[in-house]
C-alpha positions in Angstrom: 73.4 144.2 165.6 73.0 145.9 168.9 69.7 146.9 170.5 70.6 148.9 173.7 68.6 151.6 175.3 70.0 155.1 175.7 68.9 158.6 175.9 71.7 160.4 173.9 70.9 161.8 170.5 70.5 159.4 167.6 73.8 158.0 166.1 72.2 158.5 162.7 72.8 162.2 163.2 76.0 162.2 165.4 77.9 159.7 163.3 78.4 157.2 166.1 77.0 153.6 166.0 76.1 151.7 169.0 78.2 148.6 169.6 77.8 145.2 171.2 79.9 146.4 174.1 77.2 149.2 174.7 74.6 146.5 174.3 76.3 144.4 177.1 76.5 147.4 179.4 73.1 149.0 179.0 69.7 147.8 180.1 66.6 148.9 178.5 64.2 150.8 180.8 60.7 149.7 181.4 58.0 151.9 180.1 54.6 151.8 181.5 52.5 153.9 179.0 49.7 152.1 177.1 50.4 150.2 173.9 49.4 151.6 170.6 49.2 150.2 167.1 51.4 151.1 164.2 51.1 149.9 160.5 52.9 146.7 159.4 55.2 147.4 156.5 53.9 144.4 154.6 50.1 144.7 155.1 49.3 148.2 156.0 47.1 146.9 158.9 47.4 147.7 162.5 49.6 144.7 163.6 52.1 145.5 166.3 51.8 146.1 169.9 54.5 148.6 170.9 54.7 147.4 174.5 54.9 143.8 173.4 57.8 144.4 171.0 59.7 146.5 173.6 59.5 143.5 176.0 61.5 141.5 173.4 64.5 143.8 173.3 67.5 142.0 174.6 68.8 142.7 178.1 72.2 141.8 179.7 70.7 138.7 181.3 69.9 137.3 177.9 66.2 137.1 178.5 63.3 139.2 177.4 62.2 142.1 179.6 59.2 141.2 181.6 55.9 143.0 181.0 52.3 142.5 182.0 51.4 142.6 178.3 54.1 140.3 177.1 53.0 136.8 176.1 56.6 135.5 176.3 56.9 132.4 178.4 59.4 132.3 181.2 60.7 129.1 179.7 61.2 129.6 176.0 59.8 126.8 173.9 61.9 124.9 171.4 62.4 127.0 168.2 60.0 125.7 165.5 57.5 124.2 168.1 53.8 125.2 167.8 53.8 126.8 171.1 56.8 129.0 170.3 56.1 132.7 171.0 55.8 135.2 168.3 56.4 138.9 167.9 53.1 140.8 167.6 52.3 141.7 164.1 54.4 139.1 162.3 51.9 136.2 162.5 50.6 136.8 159.1 54.2 136.4 157.7 55.1 133.3 159.5 55.1 130.0 157.7 54.9 126.4 158.7 58.5 125.1 159.1 57.8 121.9 157.2 55.0 120.9 154.9 53.8 117.4 154.5 55.1 115.9 151.1 51.5 115.3 150.1 50.1 118.7 151.3 47.9 120.4 148.7 49.3 123.7 147.2 47.1 126.8 146.7 48.0 129.7 144.5 46.2 133.1 145.0 46.7 136.4 143.2 44.8 139.2 141.5 43.4 138.7 138.0 46.3 138.4 135.4 49.0 137.5 138.0 49.4 134.1 136.4 48.0 131.7 139.0 46.3 129.5 136.4 49.5 129.0 134.4 51.5 128.4 137.5 49.0 125.8 138.8 49.3 123.9 135.5 53.1 123.9 135.8 53.0 122.9 139.4 50.4 120.1 138.9 52.5 118.6 136.1 55.8 118.7 138.1 54.3 117.4 141.2 52.1 114.9 139.3 48.9 116.0 141.0 45.4 116.8 140.0 44.5 120.5 139.5 41.3 122.2 140.6 40.3 125.7 139.4 38.3 127.4 142.1 36.2 129.2 139.6 35.0 126.0 138.0 34.4 124.6 141.5 32.4 127.5 142.5 30.2 127.3 139.3 29.8 123.5 139.9 28.3 124.0 143.5 26.5 127.4 142.9 25.2 127.0 139.4 26.8 130.3 138.3 29.9 132.3 138.3 31.3 134.4 141.2 30.4 137.7 139.5 26.9 136.5 138.7 26.3 135.2 142.2 27.4 138.6 143.6 25.1 140.5 141.3 22.1 138.2 142.3 22.5 138.0 146.0 24.8 140.8 147.1 28.3 141.0 148.6 27.3 139.8 152.1 25.7 136.6 150.7 28.6 136.2 148.3 31.1 136.3 151.2 29.2 133.6 153.0 29.0 131.4 149.9 32.8 131.9 149.2 33.5 130.8 152.9 31.3 127.7 152.5 32.8 126.8 149.1 36.4 127.3 150.2 36.0 125.2 153.4 34.5 122.4 151.3 37.2 122.6 148.8 40.0 122.5 151.2 38.4 119.7 153.3 37.8 117.5 150.2 41.1 118.2 148.6 43.6 118.8 151.4 46.2 116.4 149.8 47.8 115.8 146.5 46.1 118.7 144.8 47.1 122.0 143.2 44.4 124.5 143.7 44.4 127.7 141.4 42.2 129.9 143.6 43.1 133.2 142.0 41.3 136.4 143.4 39.9 136.2 147.0 37.1 138.3 148.5 38.2 141.5 150.2 35.5 141.3 152.9 36.7 140.2 156.3 33.8 137.8 156.6 34.8 136.2 153.3 37.1 133.2 152.7 40.3 134.8 153.7 39.9 133.4 157.3 39.6 129.9 156.0 42.6 130.5 153.8 44.6 131.7 156.7 43.7 128.5 158.8 44.6 126.3 155.8 48.0 128.0 155.5 48.9 126.9 159.0 49.6 123.5 157.6 49.6 123.9 153.8 51.6 126.0 151.4 49.6 129.0 150.2 51.5 131.1 147.6 50.6 134.7 146.9 51.5 135.2 143.3 52.5 138.9 142.7 53.3 140.5 139.3 54.3 143.9 138.1 51.3 146.1 137.4 52.4 146.9 133.9 52.6 143.3 133.0 49.2 142.6 134.3 47.8 145.7 132.5 49.2 144.6 129.1 47.9 141.1 129.6 44.3 142.3 130.6 44.4 145.2 128.2 43.5 147.9 130.8 45.2 150.9 132.1 48.2 150.2 134.4 47.0 152.8 137.0 43.9 150.8 137.6 46.0 147.6 138.2 48.3 149.5 140.4 45.5 150.7 142.6 44.0 147.2 142.7 47.3 145.7 143.9 47.7 148.4 146.5 44.2 147.8 147.8 44.2 144.0 147.7 47.9 143.2 148.3 47.7 143.5 152.1 44.9 140.9 152.2 46.7 138.5 150.0 49.9 138.7 152.0 47.9 138.3 155.2 46.2 135.2 153.8 49.4 133.4 152.6 52.6 132.0 154.0 54.7 132.1 150.8 55.3 134.6 148.0 56.2 134.1 144.3 56.8 137.0 142.0 55.9 136.3 138.4 59.0 138.0 137.0 58.8 139.7 133.6 62.1 140.7 132.1 60.6 143.8 130.5 59.9 145.1 133.9 63.5 145.0 135.1 65.6 148.2 135.2 66.1 148.1 131.5 64.4 146.1 128.7 67.8 145.4 127.4 69.0 143.9 130.7 70.0 140.3 129.8 69.3 138.9 133.2 69.3 135.3 132.1 71.9 133.1 130.2 69.2 131.8 127.9 68.2 135.3 126.8 71.8 136.2 126.0 72.2 133.2 123.8 69.4 133.9 121.6 67.7 137.4 121.6 64.8 136.0 119.6 63.6 134.1 122.6 62.2 137.3 124.0 59.2 137.1 121.7 58.6 133.4 122.0 55.7 132.7 124.4 56.7 129.2 125.3 60.2 130.1 126.2 58.7 132.9 128.5 56.7 130.1 130.1 59.9 128.0 130.3 61.6 130.6 132.4 58.6 130.8 134.6 58.5 127.1 135.0 62.1 126.9 136.2 61.5 129.6 138.7 58.5 127.9 140.2 60.0 124.5 140.2 63.1 125.8 142.2 60.6 127.3 144.8 58.7 124.0 145.0 61.9 122.1 145.4 62.6 124.3 148.4 59.1 124.0 149.9 58.9 120.2 149.8 62.6 119.6 150.7 63.2 117.0 148.0 60.5 114.8 149.2 58.7 115.3 146.0 60.2 114.2 142.7 60.7 117.2 140.4 62.3 115.3 137.6 63.0 118.1 135.2 65.0 120.1 137.6 67.4 117.5 138.7 70.5 119.6 139.1 73.1 119.8 136.5 75.3 122.0 138.6 78.1 119.7 139.7 78.8 121.7 142.9 75.3 121.2 144.1 76.2 117.8 145.3 78.6 119.3 147.8 77.2 121.8 150.3 78.8 125.2 150.5 79.6 124.4 154.1 81.9 121.6 153.0 84.0 123.7 150.6 86.9 126.0 151.3 87.4 129.7 150.3 83.9 130.3 149.3 82.5 133.7 148.5 79.1 135.5 148.4 78.5 138.3 145.8 77.0 141.3 147.6 74.1 142.7 145.6 72.4 145.7 147.4 68.7 146.3 146.4 69.6 149.8 145.4 72.3 148.6 142.9 69.9 146.0 141.4 67.2 148.6 141.0 69.3 151.4 139.4 72.3 149.6 137.5 72.1 147.7 134.3 74.1 144.5 134.2 73.6 140.8 133.6 73.7 138.7 136.7 75.5 136.0 134.6 78.4 138.4 134.1 79.0 139.0 137.8 78.2 135.7 139.3 81.2 133.8 138.0 83.5 132.4 140.7 81.2 133.0 143.6 79.3 130.4 145.6 76.2 132.4 146.5 74.4 135.7 145.8 73.5 138.0 148.6 70.6 140.2 148.2 71.0 143.1 150.8 67.8 145.1 151.4 69.5 148.5 152.0 66.5 150.5 152.9 67.0 154.2 154.1 64.8 155.1 157.1 62.7 158.1 157.7 63.5 160.2 160.8 60.8 158.5 162.7 62.3 155.0 162.0 59.7 154.0 159.4 60.5 152.8 155.9 59.2 155.4 153.4 57.1 154.1 150.5 57.1 150.7 152.2 54.7 149.0 149.8 56.9 149.9 146.9 60.0 148.7 148.7 58.4 145.2 149.3 57.4 145.0 145.7 61.0 145.8 144.7 62.5 143.2 146.9 60.1 140.6 145.5 60.9 141.6 141.9 64.7 141.6 142.4 64.7 138.4 144.4 62.8 136.8 141.4 65.3 138.4 139.0 68.2 136.6 140.9 66.4 133.3 141.1 65.7 133.5 137.2 69.3 134.2 136.5 71.3 131.7 138.6 71.3 128.3 140.2 73.4 129.6 143.0 72.1 129.8 146.6 70.5 133.2 147.4 71.3 134.8 150.8 68.8 137.3 152.0 69.9 140.0 154.5 68.7 143.4 155.7 71.2 146.2 156.1 70.5 147.1 159.6 73.2 149.5 160.7 71.2 152.7 160.8 68.0 150.8 161.8 69.7 149.3 164.9 71.4 152.5 165.7 68.1 154.3 165.9 66.6 151.5 167.9 69.5 151.8 170.3 68.6 155.3 171.3 64.9 155.4 170.8 63.4 152.3 172.4 60.0 153.9 172.4 59.9 153.4 168.7 59.0 149.7 168.2 58.4 150.4 164.5 62.1 150.0 163.9 62.3 146.4 165.3 59.0 145.6 163.6 60.4 146.9 160.2 63.4 144.6 160.6 61.5 141.6 161.6 58.9 142.0 158.9 61.6 142.4 156.2 63.4 139.3 157.4 60.2 137.3 157.4 59.7 138.4 153.8 62.9 136.6 152.9 61.5 133.4 154.5 58.3 133.9 152.5 60.3 134.1 149.3 62.1 130.9 150.2 65.6 132.3 150.3 68.3 129.6 150.7 69.9 131.5 153.6 68.6 134.3 155.8 71.2 136.5 157.4 69.9 137.6 160.8 71.6 139.5 163.6 71.9 137.3 166.8 72.0 140.5 168.9 68.3 140.3 168.8 66.7 139.0 171.9 66.4 135.2 171.9 62.6 135.2 171.7 62.6 137.6 168.7 65.3 135.6 167.1 63.3 132.4 167.7 60.3 133.7 165.9 62.6 133.8 162.8 63.8 130.3 163.4 60.2 129.1 163.8 59.0 130.5 160.6 62.1 130.1 158.4 61.0 126.9 156.8 63.9 125.2 155.1 66.0 128.4 154.8 69.3 128.2 156.7 70.1 131.0 159.1 73.4 132.9 159.2 74.0 134.7 162.4 75.4 137.9 160.9 76.7 140.7 163.1 79.0 143.6 162.6 80.5 145.3 165.8 81.0 148.9 164.6 83.1 150.0 167.5 85.1 146.8 167.8 84.8 144.0 170.3 85.5 145.0 173.9 88.2 143.4 176.1 91.1 143.5 173.6 89.3 143.1 170.3 89.2 139.5 168.9 91.5 138.3 171.7 88.8 139.1 174.4 86.0 137.0 175.7 83.1 139.2 174.4 83.4 138.0 170.8 83.7 134.4 171.9 80.6 134.5 174.1 78.7 136.3 171.4 79.6 133.5 168.9 78.7 130.8 171.4 75.3 132.4 172.2 74.5 132.7 168.5 75.3 129.1 168.0 73.0 128.1 170.9 70.2 130.2 169.4 70.1 127.9 166.4 72.2 129.6 163.7 73.3 127.3 160.8 76.3 129.5 160.2 78.1 132.4 161.8 79.4 135.6 160.2 81.2 138.2 162.5 83.1 141.3 161.7 84.6 144.5 163.2 86.7 147.4 161.8 90.4 146.8 161.6 92.5 149.4 163.3 95.9 147.9 162.2 97.3 145.1 160.0 97.9 142.9 163.1 94.1 142.7 163.6 94.0 140.3 160.6 96.3 137.8 162.5 94.0 138.2 165.5 90.8 137.4 163.5 92.5 134.3 162.1 93.5 133.2 165.5 90.0 133.8 166.8 88.5 131.5 164.2 91.0 128.8 165.0 90.4 129.0 168.8 86.7 129.1 168.3 86.8 125.9 166.2 88.8 124.2 168.9 86.6 125.2 171.7 84.6 122.2 173.2 81.7 124.6 173.7 81.4 125.4 170.0 79.5 123.2 167.4 82.1 122.2 164.9 79.3 121.7 162.3 78.6 125.5 162.2 80.8 127.1 159.6 82.5 130.4 160.6 83.0 133.6 158.5 85.0 136.1 160.5 86.9 139.1 159.0 87.8 142.7 159.6 86.4 145.6 157.6 88.1 148.8 156.4 91.2 149.2 154.3 93.5 147.6 156.9 91.1 144.5 157.1 91.1 143.5 153.5 93.8 140.9 154.1 91.3 139.0 156.3 88.8 139.0 153.5 91.2 137.2 151.2 91.9 134.5 153.7 88.5 133.9 155.4 87.4 130.4 154.4 83.5 130.6 154.4 81.3 132.9 152.3 83.4 136.0 152.3 81.4 138.9 151.0 82.9 140.2 147.7 81.9 142.6 144.9 82.6 142.7 141.2 84.3 145.1 138.9 81.1 145.8 137.1 79.2 146.9 140.2 79.3 150.4 141.8 80.8 150.4 145.3 78.2 152.8 146.8 75.1 154.6 145.8 73.7 157.9 147.0 70.9 157.3 149.6 71.9 153.8 150.4 73.0 153.0 153.9 75.3 150.1 152.5 78.8 150.9 151.5 80.8 148.2 149.4 83.7 150.5 148.8 86.0 148.4 151.0 85.0 145.1 149.7 87.4 143.1 147.4 86.4 141.4 144.2 86.4 137.6 143.9 89.3 138.0 141.3 91.3 139.9 143.9 90.5 137.2 146.5 91.7 134.5 144.1 94.9 136.6 143.3 95.7 136.9 147.1 95.2 133.2 147.7 97.4 132.1 144.9 100.1 134.8 145.3 100.4 133.8 148.9 100.7 130.1 148.0 97.7 129.1 150.0 96.4 127.8 146.7 98.5 126.4 143.9 98.7 126.8 140.0 97.7 123.6 138.2 97.9 122.3 134.7 94.8 120.7 132.9 94.8 119.0 129.6 92.6 117.5 126.9 94.0 114.0 126.0 93.1 111.9 123.0 94.0 111.3 119.3 93.5 114.1 116.8 92.5 116.6 119.5 94.2 119.6 117.9 90.8 120.7 116.7 89.3 121.0 120.1 87.4 124.1 121.2 87.9 123.2 124.9 91.2 125.1 125.5 89.7 128.4 124.4 86.8 128.1 126.7 88.8 126.9 129.8 91.7 129.3 129.4 89.4 132.2 128.9 87.5 131.2 132.1 90.7 131.0 134.1 91.9 134.4 133.0 88.6 136.0 133.7 88.5 134.8 137.3 92.1 135.5 138.2 93.0 131.8 138.3 96.7 131.1 137.1 95.9 127.6 135.7 96.6 126.5 132.2 94.6 124.2 129.9 96.6 122.5 127.1 96.2 120.0 124.3 97.9 116.6 124.7 97.7 114.2 121.8 98.5 110.7 122.8 98.6 107.4 121.0 98.0 105.2 124.1 97.2 105.5 127.7 100.8 104.8 128.7 101.6 108.3 127.5 99.6 109.7 130.4 102.1 108.5 133.0 104.4 111.4 132.8 101.6 113.9 132.9 99.9 112.4 135.9 103.2 112.1 137.8 103.6 115.9 138.0 102.7 117.5 141.3 100.8 120.2 139.5 98.5 117.9 137.5 95.0 119.3 137.9 92.9 117.1 135.7 92.1 116.2 132.1 89.4 116.0 129.6 89.3 112.6 127.9 88.5 112.5 124.3 88.1 109.7 121.8 89.1 106.9 121.6 90.1 106.5 125.2 86.7 107.2 127.1 86.1 103.5 127.7 89.6 102.1 127.8 90.7 104.5 130.5 88.2 103.0 133.0 90.4 100.0 133.6 93.3 102.3 134.9 91.2 104.3 137.4 91.0 103.9 141.2 87.5 105.5 141.5 84.5 106.0 139.2 81.6 108.2 139.9 78.2 106.7 139.6 77.2 108.4 136.4 80.4 107.4 134.5 79.9 103.9 135.8 76.3 103.9 134.6 77.4 105.2 131.1 80.5 103.0 130.9 82.6 105.9 129.7 84.7 108.7 131.2 85.3 112.2 129.8 86.8 113.9 132.9 89.8 112.8 134.9 90.7 114.3 138.3 93.6 113.4 140.7 93.2 111.9 144.1 95.5 113.5 146.6 95.9 113.4 150.4 94.3 116.4 152.0 96.5 117.4 154.9 94.2 119.8 156.4 91.5 117.1 157.0 94.0 114.2 156.9 92.0 112.3 154.4 92.6 111.1 150.8 90.0 112.0 148.2 89.6 113.5 144.8 89.1 117.1 144.1 91.4 118.8 146.5 90.9 121.9 144.5 93.8 124.2 143.6 96.3 122.1 145.5 99.5 120.6 144.2 100.9 117.4 145.6 101.6 113.8 144.9 98.9 112.0 142.9 98.0 108.9 144.7 95.2 107.8 142.4 92.8 108.8 139.6 89.0 109.3 139.6 86.8 109.2 136.4 83.8 111.4 135.9 81.3 111.8 133.1 79.8 115.3 132.3 78.7 114.6 128.8 75.3 113.6 130.2 75.1 116.8 132.1 75.6 118.7 128.8 72.9 116.7 127.1 70.5 117.0 130.0 71.0 120.8 130.3 70.5 121.3 126.5 67.4 119.2 126.4 65.9 120.8 129.5 66.4 124.3 128.2 64.6 123.5 124.9 61.5 121.8 126.3 58.4 124.0 126.5 56.3 123.7 129.6 53.6 121.8 127.7 56.2 119.2 126.9 57.7 119.1 130.4 58.9 115.7 131.4 56.2 113.5 132.9 55.4 109.8 133.1 53.9 110.0 129.5 57.0 111.6 128.0 58.5 109.6 125.1 62.0 110.0 123.8 64.1 108.7 120.9 67.8 108.2 120.8 69.6 107.6 117.5 73.0 106.0 117.7 74.7 103.4 119.9 78.0 104.8 120.9 79.4 106.6 123.9 77.2 109.8 123.4 74.2 107.6 122.9 74.9 106.0 126.3 75.3 109.5 127.9 71.9 110.5 126.3 70.3 107.4 127.9 71.5 108.5 131.3 70.5 112.1 130.7 67.0 111.0 129.9 66.8 108.7 132.9 68.0 111.7 135.1 65.2 113.9 133.6 62.6 111.3 134.5 61.7 110.0 131.1 59.9 106.7 131.5 59.7 105.6 127.7 62.9 105.6 125.6 63.3 104.2 122.1 66.7 103.7 120.6 67.6 103.1 117.0 70.9 102.4 115.3 71.8 101.2 111.8 73.2 98.1 113.4 70.4 96.7 115.5 72.7 94.6 117.6 74.7 97.6 118.7 71.4 99.3 119.9 70.4 96.3 121.7 73.8 96.1 123.4 73.2 99.6 124.8 69.8 98.6 126.1 71.3 95.5 127.7 74.1 97.6 129.3 71.6 99.8 131.2 69.3 96.8 132.1 72.4 95.1 133.6 72.8 98.1 135.9 69.1 97.8 136.9 68.4 101.3 135.6 65.8 100.3 132.9 63.6 97.5 131.8 63.6 96.2 128.3 60.5 95.9 126.1 58.5 93.0 127.5 60.1 93.1 130.9 57.3 95.2 132.5 54.3 93.5 133.9 51.3 93.1 131.7 49.5 96.0 133.4 51.8 98.4 131.7 51.4 100.9 134.4 53.9 103.8 134.3 54.4 105.9 137.4 57.0 108.0 139.0 58.4 105.0 140.8 58.7 102.8 137.7 62.0 102.2 136.0 62.2 103.6 132.4 61.6 101.1 129.5 64.0 100.9 126.7 62.5 99.8 123.3 64.9 99.0 120.5 63.7 99.8 117.0 64.9 97.8 114.0 64.3 100.2 111.1 63.6 103.7 110.1 61.6 102.5 107.1 58.4 102.2 109.0 55.7 104.3 110.7 56.1 105.3 114.3 55.0 102.4 116.5 51.9 104.2 117.9 50.6 101.1 119.4 53.5 101.1 121.8 53.8 104.8 122.6 52.9 108.3 121.3 55.3 110.1 119.0 58.4 111.4 120.8 58.8 115.0 122.1 62.6 114.5 122.7 64.9 113.3 120.0 68.7 113.0 120.4 70.8 112.1 117.5 74.2 110.7 118.6 75.3 109.1 115.3 78.7 110.8 114.9 81.6 108.5 115.4 85.4 108.3 115.0 87.7 105.9 113.4 90.6 104.0 115.1 92.8 106.9 114.5 90.5 109.3 116.1 89.5 111.1 112.9 85.7 112.0 113.0 83.5 110.1 110.7 80.6 112.1 109.3 77.2 111.0 110.6 74.9 109.0 108.2 72.7 111.0 105.9 69.5 110.3 107.8 66.1 111.9 108.0 63.0 110.7 109.9 59.6 109.6 108.6 56.9 112.3 109.2 55.1 110.1 111.7 58.2 110.1 113.9 58.0 114.0 114.1 54.2 113.9 114.5 54.0 115.2 118.1 51.1 117.7 118.1 53.1 119.8 120.7 56.4 119.6 118.9 59.4 118.9 121.0 63.2 119.4 121.1 65.7 117.8 118.7 69.4 117.7 119.7 71.9 116.8 117.0 75.3 115.8 118.5 77.3 115.8 115.2 80.6 117.5 115.5 81.6 117.6 111.8 79.5 119.0 110.3 77.4 120.7 112.9 74.3 121.0 110.6 73.1 117.6 109.3 70.2 116.6 107.1 68.2 115.7 110.2 68.7 119.1 111.6 67.6 120.7 108.4 64.6 118.5 108.3 63.4 119.5 111.8 63.9 123.2 111.0 61.5 123.0 108.0 58.5 125.4 108.5 56.0 122.6 108.8 57.8 121.2 111.9 58.9 124.5 113.3 55.3 125.6 113.2 54.2 122.6 115.2 56.7 123.5 118.0 59.8 121.7 117.1 63.0 123.4 118.5 66.5 122.4 117.4 69.7 122.3 119.3 73.1 121.3 118.1 76.7 120.5 119.3 77.5 124.1 119.7 74.6 124.4 122.3 75.7 121.2 124.1 79.5 121.8 124.1 79.5 124.8 126.5 77.1 123.1 128.8 79.4 120.1 129.2 82.4 122.5 129.6 80.6 124.5 132.4 80.2 121.3 134.3 83.8 120.3 133.6 85.1 123.5 134.7 83.2 123.4 138.0 84.5 119.8 138.6 88.1 121.0 138.0 87.9 124.2 140.1 85.1 123.9 142.5 83.9 127.4 141.3 80.9 128.6 139.3 81.9 128.8 135.6 81.9 132.1 133.8 79.3 131.1 131.3 79.2 134.3 129.1 83.0 134.3 128.9 83.2 130.6 127.9 80.3 130.9 125.4 82.1 133.8 123.7 85.4 132.0 123.7 83.8 129.0 121.9 82.1 131.3 119.4 85.3 133.2 118.6 87.4 130.1 118.3 84.8 128.4 116.1 84.6 131.3 113.7 88.3 131.6 113.5 89.3 127.9 113.1 86.2 126.1 111.9 83.9 128.2 109.9 86.3 129.2 107.2 86.7 125.3 106.6 83.0 124.5 106.6 81.8 122.7 103.5 78.4 121.3 102.5 77.2 118.1 104.0 77.0 116.4 100.6 80.7 116.9 100.2 81.2 114.4 102.9 84.4 115.9 104.3 82.8 117.8 107.1 85.1 120.3 108.8 
């Protein structure tokens, strides 16, 4: 993104874009006319000093142009430091880079936005007290806010609000969630106190679509729309973060299945607690970002296997480009287009007016917040936030007297920081001081220095020094990653860009920890897209390549399927064979899921059934150079551990393995480790992993209503004592459950499971805890072994469970499934007043008497939700696929394959439970 000065006509109308070469040659002239104020696109208030912004336009010397009005220090302060200079007009958008782990959290918003519900969710997740500002006001004033205003007038009310807010924030500055809700619109009200509090504390402005608020409050939407337009600027000016309370009915279409959960069960749309469940997950993901993992959010411990390995450490990663215009106008499910990519990139492709301003800016900001919330609702992948700046920068290049252009760009970038995007793509062609304002206010978002050189780099394209010096400068400015591109004129340019990346990585001046994305654009440059290693931008077959009115053009992007095809057809990546191994595995539904996934993503791998009678039969399979991995079925999940070279911590904790991956030598890094994805070679060892617990944890987590969200008081029951019961114990531990009961027909087997986890120092057994009985977030869970079902629930020891996992299915020595026992629970064991979730892990049959019991009207009305093996199987398979391939699983494809295979091979054979034969 170049910001030169020139006097020629605007490239927007001539078709020519300014380049970095122009930027290096030209020097912006100094203008001496007096500054004037222009509106900020996010607040509508006069915010920006034109003269001040012009002083931050980059000059060839690499420093801000001097000005009597410019507050920029001659010696720039360290990015992120308190004394760091700011661009005028963006102060209200900047946020504290880091918050103390115990900093109180404040939520503000217009009536009906959802601040109270969100405060309850946050308080439970953060294990903090909650204060409602309305109740606090009544306590100190003796009457409600409206009543006080009526009695004493607006001026007196503003004084009282300021006093009460100051007292509230002083007394409860730590370990509190404050639901403040509406704030006074008067400038002498509490908004100034709120702004000061936001300097060191997270203050979240909760926005919501006017139609959703109107339906909730029972008023006309136009009234709410006017309220938001009038109050929104003050709320944004008084906060440092923003959360959009996303309602699926306000997306581009009410039939748009934006979330996987909605696709699985259309009836969820009308279920209030599941709407709250979605909202809970959205907020907890944001809180996890705000507090940087320093706060334990137990119920969102990631079940995404790739989350343990940063994108920067992977190879051949891709980001799916999603322009704002496409998200607004096209109907598609995010789940359908995210498969195989490593991140989603929201591109704000805002067309500009002739004067360089953004038309309908308030609507644009609302649209950005809504679509960002839609993405966060639909995926666990990182979100990259970027602003399409080609026409914006072109206009700035020829009209430096219009600071509104730079202001628009910076305001939109700061909005991404407020929304807690995982990555911010920012053009390093900005002056260093302007760039540093973004670094200072980005919080925990990583910055990708992203620049496209429209005319090509000077001095021999990629072979010259200009591109190298630009990359080194961007790295020095504090970028966490780098993305550079230029148009390709000939195929040889693709070799040049690959050589540039290699030489840059070898340069002693370049930080090797900064990943590089470099590629050529245009039809001749598509080869470089295929072979770039870090976050190559891609599109999807379902998405339009361009839309009328959008400055962004995706017509020359390749799809992730095309990228995979190029990598495998050129032998950069290799075809592998995967298997499911065990006795009597011909019935398995796994091959259908995995092979459908490979086909949909353009991966040439094959997943096959391999029935074995002993582990010695594995030798031939493992000896092949193209062995990719295996799913391990009964009865070898425990026996195989003795043959392994490595064991992941979860498999070790459970004492069973269901996933096998080869250890190979990685010649690119000259190291030997597991999961050298998509590469053939001699197998020098085996690593065992367990993903059963992930499937159980994900299934349970998706079924828990917010009122039953895991806390220190949560109680769970496990029925069974086999390998799946052990996986269930670990799933509950990872969820943060502190009180776990276990029952089995044979008491000794249940006690053996308890001793197994006690021996690994993961739990205490009944009686091991100190007499105080204190349970807190730091306590180890306690396992209680129950001796009989023929008794009332032991209420003297714990309240009734809200999580029940039945893992009583088993197999005989020959691998044939044995039907689970005909078991139901005493009513007191299902007596939770808020219901809960019951997961039945029986494989044959799927529906058991216990499941039927929990589905009876009296229990369903109380809030019990049931899940079965067909809910858990795909969750486990998603995790296993991602372990095997290092890629995001195509969830919809795999669910559909499971459903089709089940109907074709299993349903025709289904018989009643009483028959005893199962499937």
